[in-house]
N, C-alpha and C positions, 0 to 999 in steps of 0.2 A: 480733204479732211485734215485733221490736225495731228500733231505728234502727242503722245502721252505726256502729261505733266504731273509733277508732284507739288504739294503745297505743305510747307512746314513739317515735312517728314511724317505726316499723319494721313494725308489724303492723296490718292492718285486718281486722275481723271483720264479716261481713254475711250476710244471707240470700240465697238464690239469686235472688230477685225484685228485689233492690235494684239500682238503676242509679246512674251517676255516682259510682263508687267511686274513692277516691284510690289511686294506684299506690304500693305499698309492697313491700319485699322478701318479706314473708309475708302472703299473702292467704288468709284462712280463710273458707270458706262454712259457715254453720251454719243449718240449719232446725230450730229447737229443739223444736217440738211440746211434749211433756210433760216434757222433761229440763232439768236445771240446767246452766248453763254457756254463757253468751253473751258473757262478758267484761265484762258490765255490773256484776256484783257485785264488791265490793272484793277478796274473797279470790281470785277468778279472775284479776283484774287483777294482784294481787301475785305470783302464781305465774308468770303470763305475763311480767311484767317480769324475773323471775329466769331464766326459760327463755331469754329473749333475750340474757342476759349470759353464761350458762354455756357452756363448750365442749361441745357435744353430739355432734359427729361421731363415729360409731361407738360411742356409749354405749348400753348396754342400759337400757331404761326400763320401769317398771311405773307405770301411772296407776290408782290404786285409787279407786273411786267416780267413774268417768270422766264420768258424766252425758251430755252431748252428744258427748263425745269431744274437746273443744276442746284440752285440754292434750296429749293423746296425738298429735293431729294436728300441733300446733305442734312437738312434739319430733321427730316424723318429718320434718317440713319442714326442720328444722335439722340433719338428718343422723343422728339417733339410730336405732338398730336393733340387735336386735329391740325392738319396742314392744308391750307387752301392756296392754290397757285392760280393767279389770274393773268391772262394774256389777251391783248387786243387783236393781234394779228392771227388770222385763221391758220396759215401755214405753220406758224410757231406753236399755236395751240395744239395742232395735230402732232407736231414733233414732241412737245412736252408730254402729251399723253403716251406716246411711244416710249419715251425715255423713262417715264415713271414705271411703265410696264417692264422695260428691260432691267430696271433696278429692283423689281419685285416690291414695289410700294404702292399697291392699288388703293391704299387708304388715303393717299393724297388726292384731294378733290381739285381737278384741273378745270377751270371755268373760262369760257370765252367771253371777253368783255373788257370794258374800260372801268374807270373809277365808279361808275354807276352800279357795277356788279357788286360792289362792297355793301350795298344797302341790305342784302340778304345774308350777310356774314356777321356772326357774333363777334364782339370785340375780343382781341387776342392779347397775349403776353408779349409777342414779338412781331413787329411789322417790318418787312423788308421791301425796299424799292430801289432797284438799280436801273434807272431809266435815263432821264436827262434833267438838267436844272429847270427848264421851263415847264415841263410837265409836272415835275415834283412840286414846284412852287404853286402852280395852278390847282393842283389836287390835294395839297397838304391839309386843308380843312377836313376833307373827306377821310383822308388817311388817319388823322388824329381822332376822328370820331369812331374808328374801328380799333383803337388801342385802349386797353384797360388802364385804369389809374395805376401808376407804378410800372407800367409796361415800357419796353424798350423799342426804339425805332432806329433802324440802320438804313441810311440813305447814301446812295452813291450814283455815279454816272455824270459827275461834274468835277471841275478842277478845284484845287484848294482856293483859288482866287474867288470862287463862287460861294464859299461857305457863309460869308456875311449875308449874302442875299437870301440864302435858304434859311439861315438862322433867324433873320428878321421876320420872315413869314411864319416860321415854326413857333416863335414866342407868342404870336397872336392867337395860337390855338392850344396853349397850355403845355407846350413842349419845351423842355429845358436842355441846354447843352451839357453833355457828359464828357465828350472828347472827340477827337478825330485822328485818323491815320492818313498818311499820304504815301503814294507810290508813283514815282515819275510824274509829279504834278497832279495826278488824279487823287481824289479824296473819298473817304468813307466817314460820314458824320454820324455820331451816336447821340441820340436824344432820349430823354425820359419824360413820361407824362406824369 
């Protein structure tokens, strides 16, 4: 398992067995098992930092490639809803369901599937994908179709050097560059539809 971490003095992430946890506005319990997403990886941290800044109250959210469910859980804690978390890996899907339950957010809809699962989801205000460059570029057209006009997309899972490749594909689907952040060469790209 992992050691508890804090992000921006506002969010603490820990396992259910950890003790002596600092008190913060957002307390996320993650028992990761076989899934990605404990907040330790730079890409997860980058999106968490952005989620802590964005006004999420009442925003609809899709978290594509949810892993442990950490980003969907934080979005729900910040008042987003409805929140849909999609995961292709069966073990990670089960883990996300468990973590959603541990954090008492049964309203998060955790779906097993790939980008084709988006067909049944209404367009949202905020679309998150922390996967990898090749999958993101390959599925960006589908992602864009599930984002409302004026909606925000946060993409991570790739290096700063890859931003131009992702942006080139994003522009083909009506997505405009807003900005990006970098942590140890990893990046989080923010787009607007």
